[in-house]
C-alpha positions in Angstrom: 1.6 1.1 -20.0 -1.0 3.3 -18.5 -4.6 2.0 -18.3 -7.0 4.6 -19.4 -10.2 4.1 -17.5 -13.7 5.1 -17.6 -16.9 7.0 -17.6 -20.6 7.0 -16.7 -23.6 8.8 -15.9 -27.7 9.9 -16.2 -32.2 10.8 -16.4 -36.4 10.8 -15.2 -40.2 9.7 -14.8 -43.5 8.9 -13.3 -46.7 8.4 -15.3 -49.9 10.0 -14.2 -53.5 9.9 -15.6 -53.8 13.7 -15.6 -51.2 14.0 -18.4 -51.9 13.5 -22.1 -49.4 12.0 -24.6 -51.2 13.6 -27.6 -49.9 16.8 -29.2 -50.8 18.5 -32.4 -47.3 17.8 -33.6 -46.5 15.4 -36.4 -44.3 13.1 -34.3 -42.9 10.8 -37.0 -42.1 13.7 -39.2 -40.4 15.7 -36.4 -38.5 12.6 -35.3 -37.1 12.3 -38.9 -36.1 16.0 -38.8 -34.4 15.6 -35.5 -32.4 12.6 -36.8 -31.4 14.5 -39.9 -30.4 17.7 -38.0 -28.4 15.7 -35.4 -26.8 13.5 -38.1 -27.8 10.4 -36.1 -29.8 7.2 -36.8 -33.5 7.2 -36.0 -34.3 4.5 -33.4 -38.0 4.0 -32.6 -37.1 1.8 -29.6 -36.1 5.0 -27.8 -39.4 6.7 -28.4 -41.2 5.4 -25.3 -38.5 6.4 -22.9 -38.4 9.9 -24.5 -42.2 10.1 -24.2 -42.1 9.1 -20.5 -39.5 11.8 -19.9 -41.7 14.4 -21.6 -44.6 13.4 -19.4 -42.5 13.6 -16.3 -41.3 17.1 -17.2 -44.8 18.3 -17.4 -45.7 16.6 -14.1 -42.8 18.1 -12.2 -40.0 19.7 -14.2 -37.6 19.9 -11.2 -37.9 16.2 -10.4 -37.5 15.0 -14.0 -34.1 13.3 -13.6 -31.5 11.3 -15.4 -32.2 8.4 -13.0 -35.8 8.4 -14.3 -34.6 8.2 -17.9 -32.3 5.4 -16.9 -35.2 3.5 -15.4 -37.3 4.1 -18.4 -34.6 2.7 -20.7 -34.3 -0.4 -18.5 -38.0 -1.0 -18.8 -37.6 -1.0 -22.6 -34.6 -3.5 -22.2 -32.1 -1.0 -23.6 -28.6 -1.3 -22.0 -26.8 1.7 -23.6 -24.5 3.1 -21.0 -24.3 6.6 -22.5 -27.5 8.6 -23.1 -28.8 12.2 -22.7 -32.2 13.8 -23.2 -32.7 17.2 -24.9 -36.0 18.8 -23.9 -37.9 22.0 -24.7 -41.0 23.1 -22.9 -43.5 25.9 -23.7 -47.0 26.8 -25.0 -46.3 27.3 -28.7 -45.7 24.0 -30.6 -44.3 25.7 -33.7 -41.7 27.6 -31.6 -40.8 24.5 -29.7 -40.1 22.6 -32.9 -37.7 25.2 -34.0 -36.0 25.3 -30.6 -35.7 21.5 -30.5 -34.1 21.3 -34.0 -31.6 24.1 -33.1 -30.7 22.3 -29.8 -30.3 18.9 -31.4 -27.8 20.2 -34.0 -25.3 20.7 -31.2 -26.4 18.0 -28.8 -26.4 15.1 -31.2 -23.5 14.3 -33.5 -21.2 16.9 -32.0 -21.4 14.9 -28.7 -20.9 11.5 -30.4 -24.6 10.3 -30.5 -25.3 7.4 -32.8 -29.1 7.0 -32.4 -32.0 9.2 -31.3 -35.6 8.7 -30.3 -38.4 11.3 -30.0 -41.3 11.8 -27.6 -43.8 14.5 -26.9 -46.6 15.3 -24.4 -49.0 18.1 -23.5 -50.9 19.2 -20.5 -53.2 22.1 -20.1 -51.7 24.0 -23.0 -48.1 23.3 -22.1 -46.0 21.1 -24.4 -42.8 19.1 -23.9 -40.7 17.8 -26.7 -37.8 15.4 -26.0 -35.1 14.1 -28.2 -33.3 11.1 -26.4 -29.8 10.5 -27.7 -27.6 7.5 -27.1 -24.1 6.6 -28.0 -24.4 2.9 -29.0 -21.1 1.1 -29.3 -22.3 -2.5 -29.3 -25.5 -4.4 -30.1 -26.5 -7.2 -27.7 -29.2 -9.7 -27.1 -32.0 -8.7 -24.6 -31.0 -8.8 -20.9 -33.4 -9.7 -18.1 -34.1 -7.4 -15.2 -34.1 -10.1 -12.6 -31.0 -12.1 -11.5 -30.5 -15.4 -13.4 -29.6 -18.2 -11.0 -28.3 -20.4 -13.8 -26.4 -17.6 -15.5 -26.8 -16.3 -19.1 -25.2 -16.4 -22.5 -25.1 -12.9 -24.0 -24.5 -12.5 -27.7 -23.6 -9.3 -29.5 -21.4 -7.5 -31.9 -19.2 -4.4 -31.6 -20.2 -1.5 -33.9 -17.8 1.2 -32.8 -14.3 0.8 -31.4 -12.0 -2.1 -31.1 -10.9 -4.0 -28.0 -13.8 -5.1 -25.8 -13.6 -5.8 -22.1 -16.3 -7.4 -20.1 -16.5 -6.7 -16.3 -18.7 -8.3 -13.7 -19.5 -7.0 -10.2 -21.6 -8.5 -7.4 -23.5 -9.4 -5.5 -24.1 -5.9 -4.1 -26.3 -4.2 -1.6 -26.3 -0.5 -2.4 -22.6 0.3 -3.0 -21.3 -2.5 -0.7 -20.4 -5.5 -2.9 -18.9 -8.9 -2.2 -16.9 -10.7 -4.9 -15.2 -7.6 -6.1 -14.8 -6.8 -9.8 -14.0 -9.6 -12.2 -13.1 -9.8 -15.9 -15.2 -12.1 -18.0 -14.0 -14.0 -21.0 -15.5 -13.2 -24.4 -15.9 -15.9 -27.0 -15.3 -14.8 -30.6 -17.5 -16.0 -33.5 -18.3 -15.3 -37.1 -21.3 -13.1 -36.4 -19.9 -11.3 -33.4 -19.1 -12.6 -29.9 -20.7 -14.5 -27.0 -20.3 -13.8 -23.3 -21.0 -16.4 -20.6 -22.4 -14.6 -17.6 -22.0 -16.2 -14.1 -24.9 -17.5 -12.1 -26.7 -15.0 -9.8 -27.9 -16.8 -6.7 -29.9 -14.6 -4.3 -30.1 -15.0 -0.5 -33.3 -15.8 1.2 -34.1 -12.1 1.8 -33.1 -11.0 -1.6 -32.0 -7.4 -2.3 -28.7 -8.3 -4.1 -27.8 -6.8 -7.5 -25.2 -7.8 -10.1 -23.7 -5.5 -12.7 -22.4 -6.2 -16.2 -20.3 -3.6 -17.9 -18.8 -3.8 -21.4 -16.0 -1.4 -22.2 -14.8 -0.5 -25.7 -11.6 1.2 -26.8 -12.4 4.1 -29.1 -10.8 7.3 -30.2 -12.0 8.7 -26.9 -10.2 6.1 -24.8 -12.1 3.3 -23.0 -15.8 4.0 -23.1 -18.7 2.1 -21.4 -20.9 0.5 -24.0 -23.2 -1.4 -21.8 -24.0 -1.0 -18.1 -26.7 -3.4 -16.9 -27.9 -4.2 -13.4 -29.6 -7.4 -12.6 -32.0 -6.9 -9.7 -33.2 -3.8 -8.0 -30.8 -1.8 -5.7 -32.0 -0.5 -2.3 -32.0 3.2 -1.3 -28.6 4.9 -1.7 -26.6 5.5 1.4 -26.3 9.3 2.1 -22.9 10.9 1.6 -21.3 12.9 4.3 -18.7 15.6 4.2 -17.3 17.4 1.2 -16.8 15.6 -2.2 -13.0 15.5 -1.5 -13.7 13.1 1.4 -16.0 10.7 -0.4 -13.2 8.6 -2.0 -11.2 8.5 1.2 -14.2 7.3 3.1 -15.0 4.6 0.6 -11.4 3.3 0.5 -11.3 3.3 4.3 -14.5 1.2 4.5 -12.6 -1.4 2.3 -9.5 -1.2 4.6 -7.3 0.3 1.9 -4.5 2.8 2.6 -5.5 6.5 2.2 -4.4 8.3 -0.9 -2.1 11.3 -0.7 -3.4 14.5 -2.4 -1.2 15.6 -5.2 -1.3 19.2 -6.6 -0.3 18.2 -10.1 -3.0 15.6 -10.3 -5.5 18.1 -8.9 -4.5 20.6 -11.6 -4.8 18.0 -14.4 -8.2 16.9 -13.1 -9.5 20.5 -12.9 -8.4 21.3 -16.4 -10.1 18.2 -17.8 -13.3 18.7 -15.8 -13.6 22.2 -17.2 -13.2 20.8 -20.8 -15.6 18.0 -20.2 -18.2 20.5 -19.0 -17.5 22.8 -21.9 -18.0 20.1 -24.5 -20.6 18.1 -22.4 -18.8 14.9 -23.4 -17.7 12.5 -20.6 -14.5 11.1 -22.1 -10.9 10.6 -21.4 -9.8 12.0 -24.7 -11.6 15.0 -26.1 -11.1 17.0 -29.4 -7.6 18.1 -28.4 -6.4 14.4 -28.5 -4.6 14.5 -25.2 -4.9 11.4 -23.0 -4.9 11.3 -19.2 -1.2 10.3 -19.0 0.0 13.3 -21.0 -2.4 15.7 -19.1 -0.9 14.5 -15.8 2.7 14.9 -17.2 2.0 18.4 -18.5 0.7 19.3 -15.0 3.9 18.0 -13.4 3.2 14.4 -12.4 5.8 11.8 -13.4 4.1 8.5 -12.5 1.5 6.4 -14.2 -2.2 7.4 -13.8 -5.6 6.0 -14.1 -8.7 8.2 -14.5 -12.4 8.3 -13.8 -14.8 10.7 -15.5 -18.5 11.2 -14.8 -21.2 13.6 -15.8 -24.4 13.9 -13.8 -26.9 16.4 -12.4 -25.0 16.6 -9.1 -21.6 15.7 -7.7 -23.2 13.1 -5.4 -25.0 11.4 -8.4 -21.7 11.4 -10.3 -19.9 9.7 -7.4 -22.6 7.1 -6.9 -22.5 6.3 -10.7 -18.8 5.8 -10.5 -19.1 3.3 -7.7 -21.9 1.4 -9.5 -19.7 0.9 -12.5 -17.2 -2.0 -12.2 -14.5 -0.2 -14.3 -14.6 3.0 -12.2 -14.9 1.1 -8.9 -11.8 -0.9 -9.8 -9.9 2.4 -10.1 -11.2 3.7 -6.8 -10.3 0.5 -5.0 -6.9 0.0 -6.7 -4.5 -1.0 -3.8 -1.5 0.1 -5.8 -2.6 3.8 -6.1 -0.7 6.2 -4.0 -1.7 9.8 -5.1 -5.0 11.3 -5.8 -6.4 14.5 -7.6 -10.0 15.4 -7.9 -12.1 18.2 -9.5 -15.7 19.0 -10.0 -16.8 21.6 -12.6 -20.3 22.9 -13.5 -21.8 23.4 -17.0 -24.7 25.9 -17.0 -28.0 25.2 -18.7 -28.0 25.3 -22.5 -31.0 25.3 -24.9 -32.6 22.0 -24.3 -30.2 20.8 -21.7 -30.0 21.3 -17.9 -27.0 22.2 -15.8 -24.6 19.3 -15.2 -21.6 18.7 -12.9 -18.5 17.1 -14.4 -16.4 14.9 -12.0 -12.8 13.9 -12.8 -10.5 11.9 -10.5 -6.9 10.9 -11.2 -5.1 8.1 -9.3 -1.3 8.3 -9.3 1.1 5.4 -9.3 4.6 6.8 -8.8 7.5 5.1 -10.6 9.5 2.8 -8.3 
């Protein structure tokens, strides 16, 4: 039985006193229009993160990143693992409203969004409008940013999908973690489920992080519903060499045998990365309904496979996101994997959305 595995990714922000969050645009009305056009549910809890992203775009459009959006969502206590902003910038508010509504029609429900928030800002005659979409698969109780030495009891319910898996990783410093990846036990109840989270005891100098990830089986395969980090990670370690070397280097640091490149897996990864970028959906099963196992078989591979998929602004960001995710990390460090195929594709900018890179890696387990 092949284990379909995983995804991740994303976005931006710094506030400054020279920027103004007021625009001559009817925000609540436009937010309702965006929600209707995108066929998603309006969620005001996303508005502040969307507004922060709009401000950051006006401050420095090139530095407005997915990491910043991720940080803004964390400040609001939102743990949705899948999110993406759609932004338009210009000097004519009426034109921008039309452009935003046109962009959200394809960037919302077509990509599987369930909720949307809206934010706007202006500075010296330039306006930024942002629709922030999330794909919310579960609802959970609030999570703290700081480690909890005595542990936690997280309560929630699953809205989309079926089987739920809870994964735990840490303590970590950057991408170096002790304790590996563990599976936590969920407790079922009438109103949903409860999840006991282990204690998080920090060292005297601090700096450790712990990560909780909830994976849900959906029509797209296993999807991350929640990805929450307790604590603040240090600066990321720079990557060296070409992307094809990054996984090999990481496994070597963990004293695991190197993986053998396999042409069939590389072909399957390349085809899927291209489709992921075309649809801008980071999933194992897209509209064609073909899962990773059958894609690998069609490309000529006869063994079992596991798969990682990520979408991010750069290949380096995608790789780091995978290693920060317990489910993806588990695949990368699987000691039973023998073969490997990897591909990176690029999706050009579209109205309201920036260029992205789509990373797919397949791990082969030949039949014995």
